[in-house]
N, C-alpha and C positions, 0 to 999 in steps of 0.2 A: 414550640419550634423557634429557633433563633432566626433572626432576619437574614443573616449571612447564608444559612442553609436554604431558606426559601429562595433567595436570589440565585443560589447555585442550582437549585432544582429548576427554576424558571429558565436559566441559561441553557440547561440541558434540554429542556422541552423546546425552546426556541431553535436550538441547533437541529434537533430531530425533525421539527416541522419544516425548517429550511431545506433539509436534505430531501424530505418527502416531496416538497414543492418542486425542487430541482428535478427529481426523477419524473414527476408528472409532466413537467414542462419540456422534458426531452433533453435536458442538459445534464452533464455529469455533476457529481457531488461537489459542493462548494468547498469542502474540507480538504480537497486534494492539492491545494496550493496553486492551482492555475486559474487564470482569469478567463473562464469560458463564457463567452457571450454569443448569442445567435449570429450577430452581425460579423463576428470574428470567424465563424465557421464558413461563411459564404465565400466562395472563391471569386476573385475578380476576373473579368474577361480581359485578356491582354489585347491591346490594340497596337498596331504598328503605324508609325508616322509615314507620310508620303515619301519622305526622304529615305527611310528604311526600306520601303518597298522598292524604290528606285535603285538603291544600292544592290539589293538582292537580285533584281531583274538584270542589272548590268553584269553582275558576277555570273549568273546562270548563262546569259548569252555568250559570255567569254568562254565558259566551260564547254558549251555546246559547239562553239566554233572550233575549239581545240580538238574536240572529239571528231568532228567532221573532217578536220584536217588530217588527223591520224588515220581515220578510216579510209579516206581517199588515197592516202599514201600506201596503204596495205594492199589495195586492189590491183 
């Protein structure tokens, strides 16, 4: 057997083993062109800054005041 054929067969076997390992590890096939890592699949918890909370609170208070104003005018 020629060396190039042996190398080609080894490459096929390595690719097959990598795919089997990926399936066992719970990630999709590495041959699909995407870079799938476990850390990339974890979603980050979004946090809001104190400034953002303050702005939202002020906006909601303003909306509630407008609603109260409209409701008191209807009665």
